Each structure stands twice: as C-alpha cells, then as structure tokens.
C-alpha positions in Angstrom: 0.0 0.0 0.0 2.9 2.3 0.8 4.4 1.7 -2.6 1.2 2.6 -4.3 0.9 5.9 -2.4 4.5 6.8 -3.2 3.9 6.1 -7.0 0.7 8.1 -6.8 2.5 11.0 -5.1 5.3 11.0 -7.6 2.9 10.9 -10.5 1.0 13.9 -9.2 4.0 16.2 -8.4 6.1 15.3 -11.4 7.4 18.2 -13.4 6.2 19.0 -16.9 8.0 17.0 -19.5 9.0 18.9 -22.6 8.9 16.5 -25.5 9.2 16.9 -29.3 7.3 14.9 -31.7 9.0 14.9 -35.1 7.2 15.3 -38.4 7.4 11.6 -39.2 5.7 10.5 -36.0 3.1 13.2 -36.3 2.2 12.2 -39.8 2.0 8.5 -38.7 -0.4 9.5 -35.9 -2.4 11.7 -38.2 -2.7 8.9 -40.8 -3.8 6.4 -38.2 -6.4 8.8 -36.8 -7.8 9.5 -40.3 -7.9 5.7 -41.0 -9.9 5.1 -37.9 -12.3 8.0 -38.5 -12.7 6.9 -42.1 -13.6 3.4 -41.0 -16.2 4.7 -38.6 -17.8 7.0 -41.2 -17.9 4.1 -43.8 -19.5 1.8 -41.2 -22.1 4.3 -40.2 -22.8 5.1 -43.8 -23.3 1.4 -44.7 -25.7 0.9 -41.8 -27.7 4.0 -42.8 -27.7 3.1 -46.5 -28.9 -0.5 -46.0 -32.6 0.3 -45.8 -32.4 2.6 -48.8 -30.7 -0.1 -50.9 -33.3 -2.6 -49.8 -36.1 -0.3 -50.7 -34.7 0.5 -54.2 -34.2 -3.3 -54.8 -37.8 -4.0 -53.9 -39.0 -1.2 -56.1 -37.0 -2.4 -59.1 -38.3 -6.0 -58.6 -41.9 -4.8 -58.4 -41.4 -2.7 -61.6 -40.1 -5.7 -63.5 -42.8 -8.0 -62.2 -45.6 -5.5 -63.1 -44.3 -5.2 -66.7 -46.5 -7.3 -68.9 -44.9 -9.4 -71.7 -47.2 -7.8 -74.4 -46.0 -4.3 -73.7 -42.3 -5.4 -73.8 -42.8 -7.1 -77.2 -44.3 -4.1 -78.9 -41.6 -1.9 -77.4 -38.9 -4.2 -78.9 -40.3 -4.3 -82.4 -40.4 -0.5 -82.8 -43.9 -0.6 -84.4 
C-alpha cells in the first residue's frame, strides 16, 4: 500500500516533460487517426444506407414484375 501511495504521489507532483514529436511520428499518428475516422464513417454510412438499398431493390423488382410481356414485345419491335 505504501508503494502505491509513493507512486501516486510522484505521478501527481512530477514536473512537466517537454517533448518533441518529429514530423514523421506526427504524420503517422495523423494517418492512423484518419484511417480510424474513415472506417467509422464508412461503417455508419453502410448501416444508414442499408434500408435505402433494400427499398430500391424491392421497387426495381416490383417494376419488373408488373411489366407485362405484351408491352415489352411491342416496345422491342419498334412498331
């Protein structure tokens, strides 16, 4: 318990560390962050677009099922 208190005390009163992040490390972090954010946006977009896609597919199937063979034959001959 004493060790834990000493570690906690040292972590609270430690001086500010001045650190430099070079451009290579910064670009790596930025690229990783953009990759994670892009993945989240694509996942949310796919979830939101799923019902729209299903609706359009049903609409297309109903349109092709409602088309009668007689009307498609006269449209193909051009008469």
